[in-house]
C-alpha positions in Angstrom: 40.6 0.3 192.9 36.8 0.3 192.7 36.9 3.8 191.1 39.5 2.6 188.5 37.3 -0.4 187.6 34.3 1.9 187.2 36.2 4.3 184.9 37.6 1.4 182.8 34.0 0.0 182.5 32.7 3.4 181.2 35.6 3.7 178.7 34.9 0.2 177.4 31.2 0.8 177.1 31.9 4.1 175.3 34.2 2.4 172.8 31.6 -0.3 172.1 29.3 2.5 171.0 26.9 3.1 173.9 24.8 6.3 173.4 26.2 9.3 175.1 23.2 10.1 177.2 23.4 6.6 178.8 27.0 7.2 179.9 26.2 10.7 181.2 23.1 9.6 183.0 24.9 6.6 184.6 27.7 8.8 185.9 25.1 11.2 187.3 23.1 8.5 189.1 26.3 6.9 190.5 27.5 10.3 191.7 24.2 11.0 193.4 24.1 7.5 194.9 27.6 8.0 196.4 26.2 11.1 198.2 23.1 9.1 199.4 20.8 11.3 197.1 17.9 9.6 195.3 18.7 9.0 191.6 15.4 10.6 190.7 17.2 13.9 190.9 18.4 13.1 187.3 14.8 12.4 186.1 13.5 15.6 187.8 16.1 17.6 185.8 15.1 15.8 182.6 11.4 16.8 183.2 12.3 20.4 184.1 14.4 20.8 180.9 11.8 19.3 178.7 9.1 21.6 180.1 11.2 24.7 179.3 9.1 26.7 176.7 12.3 28.0 175.0 13.3 24.4 174.1 10.3 24.2 171.7 12.4 26.2 169.2 14.9 23.3 168.8 12.5 20.7 167.1 10.9 23.4 165.0 14.1 24.8 163.6 15.5 21.3 163.2 12.5 20.2 161.2 12.8 23.4 159.0 16.5 22.8 158.4 15.9 19.2 157.4 13.1 20.2 155.0 15.5 22.8 153.4 18.2 20.2 153.1 15.9 17.6 151.4 14.5 20.2 148.9 16.2 22.0 146.0 16.9 25.0 148.2 20.7 24.4 148.1 20.7 24.7 144.3 18.6 27.8 144.3 20.8 29.5 146.9 23.9 28.7 144.9 22.4 30.1 141.7 21.3 33.3 143.6 24.7 33.9 145.2 26.5 33.1 142.0 24.5 35.7 140.1 25.6 38.4 142.5 29.2 37.4 143.3 30.4 35.4 140.3 31.5 38.4 138.2 34.7 39.1 140.1 37.8 36.9 140.5 37.4 34.5 143.3 33.7 35.3 143.5 32.6 31.7 143.5 34.6 31.0 146.7 32.5 33.8 148.3 29.4 32.1 146.9 30.4 28.8 148.7 31.1 30.6 152.0 27.9 32.6 152.0 25.7 29.7 150.9 27.1 27.3 153.4 26.9 29.9 156.2 23.2 30.6 155.6 22.5 26.8 155.2 24.4 25.9 158.4 22.5 28.6 160.3 19.2 26.9 159.6 20.4 23.2 159.8 22.6 23.7 162.8 24.7 20.7 162.0 27.9 21.1 159.9 27.8 17.5 158.7 24.4 18.2 157.0 25.9 21.2 155.2 28.9 19.2 153.8 26.7 16.3 152.7 23.9 18.4 151.3 26.0 21.0 149.5 29.3 19.3 149.0 28.3 17.2 146.0 26.8 20.3 144.4 29.6 22.8 145.1 32.8 20.7 144.8 32.3 19.9 141.0 31.5 23.5 140.3 34.7 24.7 142.1 36.7 22.3 140.0 34.9 23.4 136.8 35.7 27.0 137.7 39.4 26.0 137.7 39.9 26.3 141.5 42.7 23.9 142.7 41.3 20.7 144.2 43.2 21.3 147.5 41.7 24.8 147.8 38.2 23.4 147.0 38.4 20.6 149.6 39.6 23.0 152.3 36.9 25.6 151.5 34.0 23.2 151.6 35.2 21.5 154.7 35.7 24.8 156.5 32.4 26.2 155.3 30.6 23.2 156.9 30.7 24.8 160.3 30.5 28.4 159.2 27.2 30.0 160.2 26.9 28.6 163.7 26.9 32.2 165.0 24.0 33.3 162.8 20.3 33.1 163.8 18.5 30.8 164.1 21.5 28.6 164.9 20.5 25.6 167.2 23.8 25.7 169.1 23.0 29.4 170.1 19.6 28.3 171.3 21.0 25.4 173.3 23.7 27.6 174.7 21.1 30.2 175.9 19.1 27.4 177.6 22.1 25.9 179.3 23.6 29.2 180.4 20.3 30.8 181.2 20.9 33.8 178.9 18.7 35.7 176.5 18.4 34.0 173.1 17.9 37.4 171.5 21.1 38.8 173.0 23.1 35.8 171.8 21.5 36.0 168.3 22.5 39.7 168.1 26.0 39.2 169.6 26.8 36.5 167.0 26.0 38.7 163.9 29.2 40.8 163.7 31.6 38.0 164.7 29.9 35.7 162.2 30.2 38.3 159.4 33.9 38.8 160.4 34.6 35.1 159.9 32.9 35.1 156.5 34.7 38.3 155.4 38.1 37.1 156.4 37.7 33.8 154.7 36.2 35.5 151.6 39.3 37.7 151.4 41.5 34.6 151.4 39.2 33.0 148.8 39.4 36.0 146.5 43.2 36.2 146.9 43.5 32.4 146.0 41.2 32.9 143.1 43.4 35.6 141.7 46.5 33.5 142.3 45.0 30.6 140.4 43.8 33.0 137.7 40.2 31.7 137.9 38.0 33.0 135.1 35.0 35.2 136.0 31.4 35.0 135.0 30.2 38.2 133.4 27.5 40.0 135.5 24.1 39.7 133.9 20.9 41.3 135.0 19.1 38.4 133.3 20.8 35.9 135.5 20.1 38.0 138.6 16.4 38.3 137.8 16.2 34.6 136.9 17.9 33.5 140.2 15.9 35.9 142.3 12.7 34.7 140.6 13.7 31.0 141.4 14.4 31.7 145.0 11.7 34.4 145.6 10.0 32.4 148.3 13.2 31.5 150.2 14.8 35.0 150.1 12.4 36.4 152.7 13.1 33.6 155.2 16.2 35.0 156.9 14.7 38.5 156.8 11.4 37.3 158.5 13.2 35.4 161.2 16.0 37.9 162.1 14.0 41.0 161.4 11.0 39.7 163.4 13.1 38.8 166.4 15.0 42.1 166.5 11.9 44.2 165.9 10.2 42.5 168.8 7.4 41.3 166.6 7.8 37.7 167.9 10.0 35.7 170.2 12.6 33.2 169.1 10.2 30.3 169.9 7.5 32.0 167.8 10.0 32.6 165.0 10.8 28.8 165.1 7.1 28.0 164.6 6.7 30.6 161.8 9.9 29.2 160.1 8.7 25.6 160.2 5.3 26.4 158.9 6.6 28.8 156.2 9.3 26.3 155.0 6.7 23.4 154.9 4.2 25.4 152.8 6.9 26.8 150.4 8.8 23.5 149.8 5.7 21.2 149.6 2.9 23.3 148.1 4.7 26.1 146.1 8.0 24.5 144.9 6.6 21.0 145.3 10.1 19.7 146.0 8.7 17.3 148.6 5.7 15.1 148.6 3.4 15.7 151.6 2.6 12.0 152.2 5.9 10.4 151.1 8.7 12.8 152.0 7.4 14.9 154.9 6.8 12.0 157.3 10.3 10.7 156.6 11.8 14.1 157.2 9.9 14.5 160.4 11.1 11.1 161.6 14.7 11.8 160.8 14.7 15.3 162.3 13.0 14.2 165.5 15.5 11.4 166.1 18.1 14.1 166.3 15.9 16.2 168.6 15.3 13.2 170.8 19.0 12.6 171.2 19.6 16.2 172.0 16.9 16.2 174.7 18.2 13.1 176.3 21.7 14.5 176.4 20.4 17.8 177.8 18.4 16.1 180.6 21.1 13.7 181.8 23.9 16.2 181.5 21.9 18.8 183.5 21.4 16.2 186.2 25.2 15.6 186.3 25.7 19.4 186.2 23.6 19.8 189.3 25.7 17.3 191.1 28.9 19.1 190.1 27.4 22.5 191.2 26.2 21.1 194.5 29.7 19.8 195.2 31.2 23.2 194.3 33.3 21.7 191.5 33.3 25.0 189.4 34.5 26.9 192.5 37.2 24.3 193.2 38.2 24.5 189.5 38.5 28.3 189.8 40.6 28.1 192.9 42.8 25.6 191.2 43.0 27.7 188.1 43.8 30.9 190.1 47.0 29.3 191.4 48.4 29.1 187.9 46.6 31.9 186.1 46.4 35.4 187.5 45.0 37.5 184.6 41.9 37.3 182.4 44.2 37.5 179.3 46.0 34.3 180.2 42.8 32.7 181.2 41.3 33.4 177.8 44.3 31.9 176.1 44.0 28.7 178.1 40.2 28.7 177.6 40.6 28.8 173.8 43.0 25.9 173.8 40.8 23.9 176.0 37.6 24.6 173.9 39.3 23.8 170.6 40.2 20.4 172.1 36.6 20.0 173.4 35.2 20.9 169.9 37.6 18.4 168.3 36.6 15.6 170.7 32.9 16.1 171.2 29.8 16.9 169.2 28.7 20.5 169.7 25.5 19.7 171.6 27.3 17.5 174.2 30.0 20.1 174.5 27.6 22.9 175.3 25.6 20.9 177.8 28.6 19.4 179.7 31.2 22.2 179.6 29.2 25.5 179.7 28.0 25.1 183.3 31.5 24.5 184.4 33.3 27.4 182.7 30.7 30.1 183.2 31.4 30.6 186.9 35.1 30.6 186.3 34.9 33.0 183.4 32.6 35.3 185.3 35.1 35.4 188.2 37.8 36.6 185.7 35.4 39.4 184.5 34.4 37.8 181.1 30.9 38.9 180.0 28.6 35.8 179.7 27.3 36.8 176.3 30.9 37.4 175.0 31.9 34.0 176.5 29.1 32.4 174.4 30.5 33.8 171.2 34.0 32.7 172.1 32.7 29.3 173.0 30.8 28.7 169.7 33.7 30.1 167.6 36.1 27.7 169.2 33.7 24.8 168.5 33.5 25.9 164.8 37.3 25.6 164.7 37.3 22.3 166.7 35.2 20.7 163.9 38.3 21.2 161.6 41.1 20.4 164.0 43.1 17.3 163.4 43.4 14.5 164.3 39.7 13.9 165.1 37.8 17.0 164.0 34.4 15.8 162.8 34.3 17.7 159.5 37.6 16.1 158.4 36.0 12.7 158.4 32.7 13.8 156.9 34.6 15.4 154.0 36.8 12.4 153.6 33.8 10.2 153.2 31.8 12.6 151.1 34.6 13.3 148.6 36.3 9.9 148.9 39.7 11.4 149.8 42.2 10.3 152.5 41.7 12.1 155.8 45.3 13.3 155.6 44.5 15.0 152.2 41.6 16.8 153.8 43.8 17.8 156.8 46.4 19.4 154.6 43.8 21.2 152.6 42.2 22.6 155.7 45.3 23.8 157.6 45.4 27.3 156.0 41.8 27.9 156.9 42.4 26.8 160.5 45.2 29.4 160.7 42.9 32.2 159.4 40.1 31.2 161.8 42.5 31.2 164.7 43.5 34.8 163.9 39.8 35.7 163.8 39.3 33.9 167.1 42.0 36.1 168.7 40.3 39.2 167.4 36.9 38.1 168.7 38.3 37.0 172.1 40.3 40.1 172.9 37.9 42.7 171.4 34.7 42.0 173.3 33.1 45.0 171.7 32.8 43.0 168.4 30.3 40.7 170.2 28.7 43.3 172.5 28.5 46.5 170.6 25.3 45.6 168.6 23.6 44.2 171.7 24.2 47.4 173.6 23.5 49.7 170.6 20.1 48.0 170.0 19.3 47.6 173.7 18.4 44.0 173.1 17.1 42.3 176.3 
């Protein structure tokens, strides 16, 4: 009876809007207390996580992403992509996908992408004579596209939680991420032809003009990705270089932001997100330690083994579970809470940890779109002032396409691991 009352109390507090880290921390301390272990075990874990040098990359990349979102970078990226892809039927759909994927890779939060780019891209899609339903589904889906590309914050957080190499995860995500973009682009081109969308004639003048406008932003992905893979600097050093470069470019070269008026506000907003992430990480890792000490992952594996005998069936069940997790939880909480539980089970079934990371993040991308409570559905509903049901119907074809891509990524591990092995990334 006491346990039931405690559970009901936590549910009530959660419904009243209590911060997630307070709920996780409370559960962890109550669990340790029940085992007569000092509750300081949770605080020790918080200190240990915050002193992890790899974690420095999170605030730096977050700050860089917020600066890009607040500047005129989205408009310049759209113009650049449009100059190259706008000359063939359905080309602007590809522009939307590529622009959003690049933007999400740097911001790390799909909601930011929809809010920052939605108001810019949606009217252009309608002006280009794309059907409204197609446009709504495309932008909503594109909001979470790009989480597999460097320097994605979820990849960094996954590597910290799973104790894996950031460089390996960055490398492993490239081909699956490109696969998602290509498959969705193919659908976008096909729908563009079906709707007989007019094309924009290719012009070297437009190309030169758009390249000239974005000349300082074009090198950014090349510097970050190329520098990491070439071994010139680590992911943490790349984060520092990115933050410094973006600040100089947007404040002093483009002058999109004012150093004294805008930058302090952007720093404050971005660090609020970082603070929330760090609190969730610390408290969740304390709870994870309790679960590991009590052999919960091992017990889950033993329970799972009684119903699932093969790795193939395990991966099917895992995908269903992770899509539900992605639908119900934000991506940072999902990584911190779920990853430590599933890694031992997946390893026991012979699933490579790097491959598991790509499967995990792909599922969460889809979970953002999955009704009834996928986060992107509600963000798009608010952003475009459309009923949620309208957004859901518009997104269903994209969910189907992404599920096919997920199956390919899940059952062809070489898609994730080939580049890692070929480059010998450590």
